[in-house]
C-alpha positions, 0 to 999 in steps of 0.5 A: 437825307431829309431834304432828299426824302421830301424831294423824293416824295414830291417826285413820287406825287408827280409821277403818280399824279397824286395831287393837282394844283388847287387840290384840298388835301386832308391828311389822315393823321393818327398821331403815329410816326408815318402819318405825322411825317406825311403831314410835315412833308406835305406842309413843306411841299404845300407852296410848291404843290399849290394846295390847301391842307387839312387834318382829319382824325378818327377816334375808334373808341377802342383804347380808352384814355390812350385813344383820346390822348392820340386825338388831343395830340393830333388836334394840337398838331393841326392847330400848331400848324394852323390847319383846319381839323376834323375829328370823328368818334365811334365805337368799333367794338359795338359795330364789330359785334353788330355787323359780325366783323373783326375789330380791325375791319369794323374800325376800318369801315367806320373810319372810311365812312367818316372820311367820306362824310367829311369829303362831302362836307368840306369839298376836299378832293383828296385824303392822304394816307400814311401807309409805307412800303413796310405796311404794303409788305404786311398787307400783301402777306395778310391777304395771302394768309387769309385768302385773296382774289387776284387783285389782292396780290398787288397790295394797296394802290398808291391812288384809289379814288380820292385816297392817295398814299404818297409814302407807299414806296418808302420804308419805315426806317426812312420815315423814322430817320426824317422824324429823328433828324427834324426832332418831330414828336409823335405818339405810339399806338400800343396796340401795334405790339398786341399780337392778338392782331394778325397784322402785328404777328406778321410784322413781329414774327413772320417777316423777321423769319422770312428775312432770314431766308432772304434779306431782300425779301421785302424788296422782292415782294414789292417788285412782284406786287408792282408787276402784278398790279401792272399786269392786272391793270391790263387784264381789267381793261379786257374785262371792261370790254367784256362787261360792256357787251355782257352785263346790262343794268335794269331797273331791278338790278343786273343781268348777264348774257350767259351765251356771250360768256359761254365761250370765254375762259373761266378766269375771265368769267370769275373776274367779271362776276367778281366785278358784278358782286362789287356793285351790289350792296352786300359783303360778298365772299369767295363762296358767293363768287364760286356759287355764281361761277357754277351758274354762269352757263346758258341753259340747264335747269332754273336755279336760284342762289340766295345771297345776303341782304335779300339779294338773289341770283337766278338763271333763266335761259341765257340770262343770269339775274342778280337783283334785290327786287324780283320776287321769284313767285311760283305763279298763279294757282288754279284748277278747273274741271271741264265736264263737257265741250263748251267754253271755259274762262281761267280768270287767273290767267285772263284766258278764255278757251273753247272746247269743241268736238268735230267730225272730219267733215267739220274739221275740213270747213275750219281754218286752223291756226298754230295755236289750236290744239287738235286731239283724237276725241276717242282717246280723251275722256271727260272731265278734263282738268286744267291746272299749272305744271307741277314738279314730276309731270311727264308726257310723251312728246313723241311715240315711245318717248317719255319726258319730264315737262320741266325738261321740255320747258328747258328745251323750249327756253320757257322762262321759269317765271312763266312756266306756271302760267302755261296751262296743262290739260289732263284726262284721267289724271294724265297729261294730254297737252301742254297748252298749245306747245305740244300735245301728248303723242298718245292722243294726237290724231292719226289716219284712223281718227274719226272725231277730233277734240279742238281746244281753241284760245278765244281770249288771252294767251298761253 
């Protein structure tokens, strides 16, 4: 049985390509049965695999004397086996309070941060974790109870970056039988029986209940998870192709092409947005994902979503930006009053204008450009006001039709960041023109017009 377990673990390592010849593998040993068994199994396979081994241990500072006891046990085990030993210490309770995390999550983050540090310092390229098939069952149920995205249904991966789980396909009873037969000592973490922790309640209460409904529950759940991982891997490849077409990296963050996404299924959008959020530096949640999903369509009003750690998501036309750097300013503030025709300089926009009154004869001698604004002078009264767009501004783009300027900007695909830079011209408090984009229908020249008001840009641009 024992030799069979070692052989089966070797086969598992080869099947999933967990370890290559020449690897430096650090075994994460807590002192408990699973990690101790993993260390001894890899020691027996060391020559066969042609690898270098070391032991890594993280003491979370949670259990006081017991925690230090486990650290000493693990250190002595490493020395007994003649292996290099790396230990880290932390205060998970303090970190949990500081970061507003559960104690379990805080301990995990500290542990993996230490692992990454030692990987860099030692040049090791693998960290072997002692998770078993029973841990996999518990983890899938934990994710299900707390709510998880699609990837969570597959449980833990047997290989993720430098992290490998050679025992993930083996049940606890096999591990314990191996330790008993070989008379290998280990320590028990008493918190494994503390039912204040969800994982322990799942193991001690929920799983025994489910086994009463179906004795093969564990095996069935693991088979479902395996199939799900395979299906999910195929779907993720499709998302890879979509990401390459729809997501662009910029100096300021990421932006998504919403026009390309528009015809894609909501499920694909959700996966893509989930992947984008994973590339940010903040802890995202289902709430953030769902909020982004509501923004992920082209057009419509400008919207801004405030995300954690000073991140923002905002939409302009066909682009959805996710960035930490862009400051969504309201644009320059300016207000000019023009009492009579002449020249005016709007220094905030680096823009110079000339306003002229013309007769029909004068107009015939001029070469007009698409950027000139031509109005019926008899319908315009001085002084004129020039200022940025303000919420609530309205005008008549066509006779008998009134439209919000905000909606006009949206229709014209004017980016939100540029809208305050487009001057609005008013007479008697009413909009007569939106820069050179559109004049109000009530003041546009007609067959009866005798005198014209020309607004011409002579420097800068609208």
